[in-house]
C-alpha positions in Angstrom: -60.2 -7.8 2.4 -60.1 -7.3 6.2 -57.0 -8.9 7.8 -57.8 -11.8 10.2 -57.6 -11.0 13.9 -56.1 -13.3 16.6 -56.3 -13.0 20.4 -53.4 -14.5 22.4 -55.0 -15.2 25.8 -52.1 -17.1 27.5 -48.4 -16.4 27.9 -46.7 -17.5 24.7 -43.3 -16.7 23.3 -43.2 -13.2 21.8 -42.1 -14.8 18.6 -45.6 -16.2 18.1 -47.1 -12.7 17.9 -44.3 -11.8 15.4 -45.3 -14.7 13.2 -48.9 -13.4 13.1 -47.8 -9.9 12.4 -45.3 -10.8 9.7 -48.0 -12.8 7.8 -50.4 -9.8 7.9 -52.6 -11.0 10.8 -53.6 -8.5 13.5 -52.8 -9.8 17.0 -53.8 -8.7 20.5 -52.3 -10.1 23.6 -54.6 -10.1 26.7 -53.5 -12.5 29.4 -55.4 -13.4 32.6 -58.9 -13.0 31.3 -61.7 -14.8 33.1 -64.5 -16.6 31.3 -66.8 -13.6 31.4 -64.1 -11.2 30.2 -63.1 -13.6 27.4 -66.8 -14.1 26.3 -67.2 -10.3 26.2 -64.5 -9.7 23.6 -64.1 -13.0 21.7 -66.6 -12.0 19.1 -64.0 -9.6 17.6 -61.6 -12.3 16.7 -61.1 -15.0 14.0 -58.5 -16.9 16.0 -57.7 -17.7 19.7 -54.2 -18.8 20.8 -54.0 -20.4 24.2 -52.0 -22.7 26.5 -53.6 -24.5 29.4 -54.8 -21.6 31.6 -57.6 -20.2 29.4 -60.8 -22.2 29.5 -62.7 -22.2 26.2 -66.2 -23.1 27.4 -69.5 -23.4 25.6 -70.4 -19.9 26.9 -67.2 -18.4 25.4 -67.8 -20.2 22.1 -71.5 -19.1 22.0 -70.2 -15.5 21.9 -67.5 -16.2 19.3 -69.4 -15.2 16.2 -66.3 -14.7 14.1 -64.1 -17.4 15.6 -62.7 -19.9 13.1 -59.9 -21.5 15.0 -58.6 -22.2 18.5 -54.9 -23.0 18.7 -53.6 -24.8 21.8 -49.8 -24.5 22.3 -49.3 -28.0 23.7 -50.8 -31.5 23.4 -53.9 -31.6 25.7 -57.1 -29.8 24.8 -58.8 -30.6 28.1 -59.5 -26.9 28.6 -61.4 -26.6 25.3 -65.0 -27.7 24.9 -64.2 -29.5 21.6 -67.8 -30.8 21.0 -69.1 -27.2 21.4 -66.4 -25.9 19.1 -67.2 -28.5 16.5 -70.9 -27.7 16.6 -70.0 -24.1 15.9 -67.6 -24.9 13.1 -64.5 -23.9 15.0 -61.3 -25.8 14.2 -59.4 -26.8 17.3 -55.7 -27.3 16.8 -53.0 -28.5 19.1 -49.2 -29.0 18.8 -48.6 -32.7 19.4 -45.0 -32.8 18.5 -43.6 -29.5 19.9 -42.9 -30.8 23.4 -42.5 -34.5 22.7 -38.8 -34.7 23.3 -39.0 -32.6 26.4 -41.8 -34.8 27.9 -39.9 -38.0 27.0 -36.7 -36.7 28.6 -38.7 -35.8 31.8 -40.0 -39.4 31.9 -36.5 -40.8 31.6 -35.2 -38.4 34.2 -37.9 -39.5 36.7 -37.2 -43.1 35.9 -33.5 -42.8 36.7 -34.2 -40.6 39.8 -36.7 -43.2 41.0 -34.3 -46.1 40.6 -31.7 -44.4 42.7 -34.0 -42.5 45.2 -32.2 -39.3 44.3 -34.7 -36.7 45.6 -34.9 -38.3 49.0 -31.1 -38.8 49.2 -30.7 -35.1 48.2 -33.0 -33.9 51.0 -31.4 -36.1 53.5 -27.9 -34.9 52.6 -28.9 -31.3 52.7 -30.3 -31.9 56.2 -26.8 -32.8 57.4 -27.5 -36.6 57.5 -25.2 -39.1 55.9 -27.6 -42.0 55.3 -25.6 -43.9 52.7 -27.0 -47.3 53.7 -30.6 -46.1 53.6 -30.7 -45.3 49.9 -30.1 -48.6 48.2 -31.1 -48.2 44.6 -31.5 -50.6 41.6 -29.7 -50.7 38.3 -31.8 -50.0 35.2 -29.5 -51.9 32.8 -31.2 -55.1 31.6 -34.4 -54.2 33.4 -37.7 -54.4 31.5 -39.5 -51.1 30.8 -43.2 -51.4 30.0 -44.5 -48.5 27.9 -48.3 -48.0 27.8 -48.9 -45.9 24.8 -46.2 -46.1 22.1 -47.0 -43.1 20.0 -44.8 -40.1 19.5 -43.6 -39.6 23.0 -43.7 -43.2 23.9 -41.5 -44.1 21.0 -38.9 -41.5 22.0 -38.9 -42.9 25.5 -38.3 -46.4 24.0 -35.3 -45.1 22.1 -33.8 -43.4 25.1 -34.4 -46.5 27.3 -32.7 -48.8 24.8 -29.7 -46.4 24.9 -29.7 -47.2 28.7 -29.6 -50.9 27.8 -33.1 -51.6 29.1 -35.4 -54.2 27.5 -38.5 -52.4 26.2 -42.0 -53.9 25.9 -45.0 -51.9 24.8 -48.8 -52.0 24.8 -50.6 -49.9 22.3 -53.7 -51.0 20.4 -52.5 -49.1 17.3 -48.9 -50.4 17.4 -48.3 -52.7 14.4 -45.8 -55.5 14.3 -43.9 -53.5 11.6 -43.8 -50.4 13.7 -42.7 -52.3 16.8 -39.9 -53.9 14.8 -38.8 -50.5 13.6 -38.7 -49.2 17.2 -37.0 -52.3 18.5 -39.7 -53.0 21.1 -41.7 -56.1 21.8 -45.4 -55.7 21.4 -47.3 -57.3 24.2 -50.8 -57.3 25.7 -51.6 -55.0 28.7 -51.8 -58.0 31.0 -48.4 -59.3 29.9 -46.9 -55.8 30.4 -48.2 -55.6 33.9 -46.8 -59.1 34.6 -43.3 -58.6 33.2 -42.3 -55.0 33.6 -39.8 -53.8 36.3 -40.7 -50.2 35.4 -44.0 -49.0 33.9 -44.3 -45.6 32.1 -47.5 -44.1 30.8 -47.7 -42.2 27.5 -51.4 -42.5 26.5 -54.2 -39.9 26.3 -56.9 -39.9 28.9 -60.0 -41.5 27.4 -62.9 -43.6 28.6 -60.8 -46.7 27.9 -57.6 -45.5 29.5 -59.1 -43.8 32.6 -57.9 -45.7 35.8 -55.9 -48.1 33.6 -53.7 -48.6 36.7 -55.9 -49.6 39.6 -56.0 -52.0 42.5 -56.7 -55.0 40.3 -54.0 -54.3 37.8 -51.4 -53.5 40.5 -52.1 -56.9 42.0 -50.9 -58.5 38.7 -47.7 -56.5 38.6 -44.3 -57.7 39.8 -43.5 -57.0 43.5 -41.1 -54.1 43.5 -42.4 -52.5 40.3 -41.8 -48.8 39.8 -44.4 -46.6 38.0 -43.9 -43.3 36.1 -46.7 -41.0 34.8 -45.9 -38.0 32.6 -49.0 -38.3 30.5 -52.3 -37.4 32.2 -53.8 -37.5 35.7 -56.7 -39.9 35.9 -54.8 -42.8 34.3 -53.9 -44.1 37.8 -56.2 -44.6 40.7 -54.1 -42.6 43.2 -55.5 -44.2 46.4 -54.8 -47.7 45.0 -51.2 -46.7 44.2 -50.7 -45.2 47.6 -52.0 -48.4 49.3 -49.7 -50.6 47.1 -46.7 -48.4 48.0 -47.5 -48.6 51.8 -47.9 -52.4 51.5 -44.5 -52.7 49.7 -45.9 -54.2 46.5 -44.9 -51.1 44.5 -41.4 -49.9 45.2 -42.0 -46.3 44.2 -43.6 -43.9 41.8 -42.7 -40.8 39.9 -45.6 -38.6 38.9 -45.7 -35.4 36.9 -49.5 -35.3 36.6 -52.4 -35.7 39.0 -56.1 -36.3 38.8 -56.7 -32.8 40.4 -54.4 -30.0 39.4 -53.0 -27.9 40.8 -52.3 -30.7 43.3 -52.1 -28.9 46.6 -52.6 -32.1 48.5 -52.6 -35.7 47.5 -52.7 -39.2 49.1 -49.3 -39.9 47.4 -47.5 -36.9 48.9 -44.8 -37.6 51.5 -44.9 -41.3 50.9 -41.4 -43.0 50.7 -39.8 -43.1 47.3 -42.6 -41.1 45.6 -41.3 -38.3 43.3 -43.8 -35.5 42.5 -43.3 -32.7 40.0 -45.8 -30.0 39.1 -46.6 -31.0 35.5 -43.2 -30.1 34.1 -43.3 -32.4 31.1 -43.3 -29.6 28.6 -41.4 -27.1 30.8 -38.2 -26.4 28.9 -37.4 -23.2 27.1 -37.0 -25.1 23.9 -40.4 -26.7 24.2 -42.2 -23.5 25.1 -40.7 -21.8 22.1 -41.4 -24.7 19.8 -45.1 -25.0 20.6 -45.7 -21.3 20.5 -44.1 -21.0 17.0 -45.9 -24.1 15.8 -49.3 -23.0 16.9 -48.9 -19.6 15.4 -47.8 -21.0 12.0 -50.7 -23.5 12.0 -53.3 -20.8 12.8 -51.9 -18.4 10.3 -51.9 -21.1 7.6 -55.5 -21.9 8.2 -56.7 -18.3 8.4 -54.8 -17.3 5.3 -54.8 -20.4 3.0 -57.3 -22.9 4.5 -54.5 -25.3 5.3 -55.3 -27.4 8.4 -52.6 -29.0 10.6 -53.0 -31.1 13.8 -56.7 -30.3 14.1 -58.4 -32.6 16.7 -61.9 -32.2 15.1 -61.2 -32.1 11.3 -59.0 -33.8 8.7 -55.7 -32.2 8.0 -55.3 -30.2 4.8 -51.7 -29.3 3.8 -50.8 -25.9 2.4 -50.0 -27.7 -0.9 -53.4 -29.5 -1.0 -55.5 -26.4 -0.1 -55.5 -24.6 -3.5 -56.2 -27.9 -5.4 -58.9 -29.0 -2.9 -60.7 -25.7 -2.7 -62.9 -26.0 -5.8 -63.6 -29.7 -5.1 -64.6 -28.9 -1.5 -67.1 -26.4 -3.0 -68.3 -29.0 -5.5 -68.8 -31.6 -2.8 -70.7 -29.2 -0.6 -73.0 -28.1 -3.5 -73.7 -31.7 -4.6 -74.6 -32.5 -1.0 -76.8 -29.5 -0.8 -78.5 -30.4 -4.1 -79.2 -33.9 -3.0 -80.4 -32.8 0.4 -82.9 -30.4 -1.1 -84.4 -33.2 -3.2 -85.1 -35.5 -0.4 -88.3 -35.3 1.6 -86.8 -36.7 4.8 -83.4 -36.8 6.4 -81.3 -39.6 4.9 -80.1 -42.7 6.7 -77.3 -43.4 4.2 -74.8 -41.2 2.3 -72.4 -42.6 -0.3 -69.5 -40.5 -1.8 -68.0 -41.8 -5.0 -64.7 -40.3 -6.1 -63.5 -41.0 -9.7 -60.4 -40.0 -11.5 -57.9 -37.5 -10.1 -60.1 -36.5 -7.2 -59.9 -40.0 -5.8 -56.2 -39.3 -5.1 -57.0 -36.1 -3.1 -57.7 -35.7 0.6 -61.2 -37.1 0.3 -61.9 -36.9 4.1 -62.2 -33.2 3.7 -64.4 -33.5 0.7 -66.7 -36.0 2.5 -67.0 -33.6 5.4 -68.0 -30.9 3.0 -70.6 -33.1 1.3 -72.1 -34.3 4.5 -72.5 -30.7 5.7 -74.2 -29.8 2.4 -76.7 -32.6 2.8 -77.5 -32.1 6.5 -77.8 -28.3 6.6 -81.2 -28.6 5.1 -82.4 -30.6 8.1 -80.1 -29.6 10.9 -77.8 -26.7 12.0 -74.5 -28.1 10.9 -71.3 -27.0 9.1 -68.3 -28.5 7.5 -66.6 -29.2 10.8 -69.7 -30.5 12.7 -71.3 -32.4 9.9 -69.5 -35.8 10.2 -70.0 -35.8 14.0 -73.7 -35.0 13.7 -74.1 -37.7 11.0 -72.5 -40.3 13.3 -74.5 -39.1 16.3 -77.8 -39.5 14.2 -76.8 -43.0 13.0 -76.4 -42.0 9.4 -74.1 -44.4 7.6 -71.4 -42.7 5.5 -69.6 -44.7 2.8 -66.7 -43.7 0.5 -65.7 -45.4 -2.8 -62.8 -44.5 -5.1 -62.1 -45.5 -8.6 -60.1 -44.5 -11.7 -61.4 -42.4 -14.6 -64.7 -43.6 -16.0 -66.8 -42.2 -18.8 -66.4 -38.8 -20.5 -65.1 -36.9 -17.5 -61.6 -37.1 -16.2 -62.7 -36.7 -12.6 -66.0 -36.4 -10.8 -67.8 -36.7 -7.5 -71.1 -38.4 -7.0 -73.3 -38.0 -3.8 -76.0 -40.6 -3.2 -78.6 -40.3 -0.5 -81.0 -42.9 0.7 -84.0 -42.4 2.9 -86.7 -44.9 3.8 -88.6 -44.1 0.6 -86.1 -42.4 -1.8 -82.7 -42.6 -3.4 -81.2 -39.4 -4.9 -77.9 -39.3 -6.8 -76.1 -36.1 -8.0 -72.8 -36.1 -9.8 -70.6 -33.2 -10.7 -67.1 -32.1 -11.7 -64.9 -29.0 -11.8 -64.0 -27.7 -15.2 -60.7 -25.9 -16.1 -62.3 -22.6 -15.2 -62.5 -23.8 -11.6 -66.3 -23.7 -11.6 -68.3 -26.7 -10.2 -70.9 -28.2 -12.5 -73.7 -30.7 -12.4 -73.1 -33.6 -14.8 -75.7 -36.1 -13.8 -79.0 -36.2 -11.8 -80.1 -39.7 -10.9 -77.7 -40.9 -13.6 -79.5 -38.8 -16.2 -76.8 -36.7 -18.1 -77.0 -33.0 -17.4 -74.6 -30.1 -17.9 -75.3 -27.1 -15.7 -73.6 -24.6 -13.5 -74.8 -24.0 -10.0 -76.6 -20.8 -9.3 -78.1 -19.1 -6.3 -81.7 -19.8 -7.4 -82.8 -22.7 -9.5 -85.9 -24.7 -10.4 -85.7 -28.4 -11.0 -88.4 -30.4 -12.7 -88.9 -34.1 -13.7 -91.3 -34.9 -16.5 -92.1 -37.4 -19.2 -90.2 -36.6 -22.4 -93.1 -35.2 -24.4 -93.3 -32.3 -26.9 -94.3 -28.9 -25.5 -92.9 -29.2 -21.9 -90.1 -26.7 -22.4 -92.5 -24.1 -23.9 -95.1 -24.6 -21.3 -92.6 -24.3 -18.4 -91.1 -21.2 -20.0 -94.5 -19.6 -20.5 -95.5 -20.4 -16.9 -92.3 -18.7 -15.5 -92.9 -15.7 -17.8 -96.4 -15.3 -16.6 -95.2 -15.6 -13.0 -92.7 -12.8 -13.6 -89.7 -15.1 -13.2 -86.8 -14.3 -15.4 -84.9 -17.3 -16.8 -81.1 -17.1 -17.0 -80.3 -20.6 -18.4 -82.4 -23.6 -19.3 -80.5 -26.9 -18.9 -82.1 -30.2 -20.1 -81.4 -33.9 -19.8 -83.2 -37.2 -20.5 -82.7 -40.9 -20.0 -83.8 -41.8 -23.6 -86.3 -40.5 -26.2 -89.7 -40.7 -24.7 -88.5 -41.6 -21.3 -87.9 -39.6 -18.1 -86.6 -36.0 -18.7 -85.4 -33.3 -16.4 -85.0 -29.5 -16.5 -82.7 -27.5 -14.3 -83.6 -23.8 -14.8 -81.5 -20.9 -13.5 -83.7 -18.0 -12.4 -83.0 -14.5 -11.1 -85.2 -14.7 -8.0 -86.4 -17.6 -5.8 -89.4 -19.4 -7.2 -92.5 -19.1 -5.0 -94.5 -21.9 -3.6 -97.4 -20.9 -5.8 -95.2 -21.2 -8.9 -94.1 -24.7 -7.8 -97.7 -25.8 -7.5 -98.5 -24.5 -11.0 -95.4 -26.2 -12.4 -96.6 -29.5 -10.9 -100.0 -29.0 -12.6 -98.4 -28.9 -16.0 -98.9 -31.9 -18.3 -96.4 -34.8 -17.7 -94.6 -33.1 -14.8 -94.0 -35.5 -11.8 -91.7 -33.4 -9.7 -90.9 -29.8 -9.2 -88.5 -28.3 -6.6 -87.0 -25.0 -5.7 -83.3 -25.1 -5.2 -81.0 -22.4 -3.6 -77.2 -22.4 -3.3 
């Protein structure tokens, strides 16, 4: 088996390359490539490790025929076209925790520097001035810090601020009362945070809902003399509105590590009194750079070698422990979806996944992704990564149900599809040999292995059908490997799932449909 190959396209710690090499992965380091140069060579690689400089565009991804994973050493993936990567089945990973402490510490540093006007006082003193009375600061003890976004970084900021004896209030739509209690913060609405906070610090991603979250209207609701810190993302603050509020004296100062346009060569906030500006230094410590480089290398290596997925922004995580156990069930889910998809005459508007027994306790999100891709690949160009996104985009409802063991099988998966005119249900399991099997078709018992080429028929349970179908296939030069049968009840609906050596032709399907009592015949391929 050929070893996976990874391209390191941005400056990472040399230890990252060593991790790849020690785990048997070939690694090349080529820094400073432009988009055209990257597109020219990316087809030779299974993995791409980057920081913020390299832009992974749709054009680059279109040339990435082998690419399986992009690893971003850092939190933001703004420089990666995630939808395009998802559409091509490329996992996009980041390292959300490697620089959390560093970023949180930078926010606290800016907060204290802002409270005491340290940068301006430093410049003044270096200039030979002694303007002691000019730089009147404020204490932070007992002041109220409002944190917008109380996730990993925000919670660290809260802890550090409490150590400085600040009162901490937080707004985060995902912050529960229990989590707020654990953190020792007061959960408030955004409007209340604006009204009460003496200092406001931002630790939320840039989304449609958070873009321009601090604007002229929200600033008007803030306390006079409020101070604002942003170490998260440019675009969270309307910079002109903040500049106007500082000039008017409503906002006492701001400390910004990020800007709407970066590199920020000029900005309306530059050179305003009590505005601290740093060049996106949140993650810039030697420890953080080392941590994110090592973390992204380990994550990428795990995925390329074992299928384990950590910190992916476009796919459910699969731990290294889960991967071996999940693998046969991922295959089963994909095959069941494919089976059901091939039996529908139109694209479905509803997909239900039922998990029974031990499989219900597994990482079913990954299994559902596999099943959806199996269903949709017969109608659209999708894969396991892009399938769920495409289903959502097309308005296909996806439902999961889980239950304990039922019936004769310890564990099974059932995929049910609904179209405007049809409902198809296929159930299967994995036996001790690790091979996926069909155990029910539309609730009719069946026991069959999947094979590359199969013929499926539905007929009335009448004598002579098996012989007639076998004779037909023989006359057509189609060799039968296995003949698997099932029926609802004696004299009722019956089914045959025949494994054949070569794909069945359209002409043979037509002849099968012409046999007595046959109501359905379909060619299947896996």
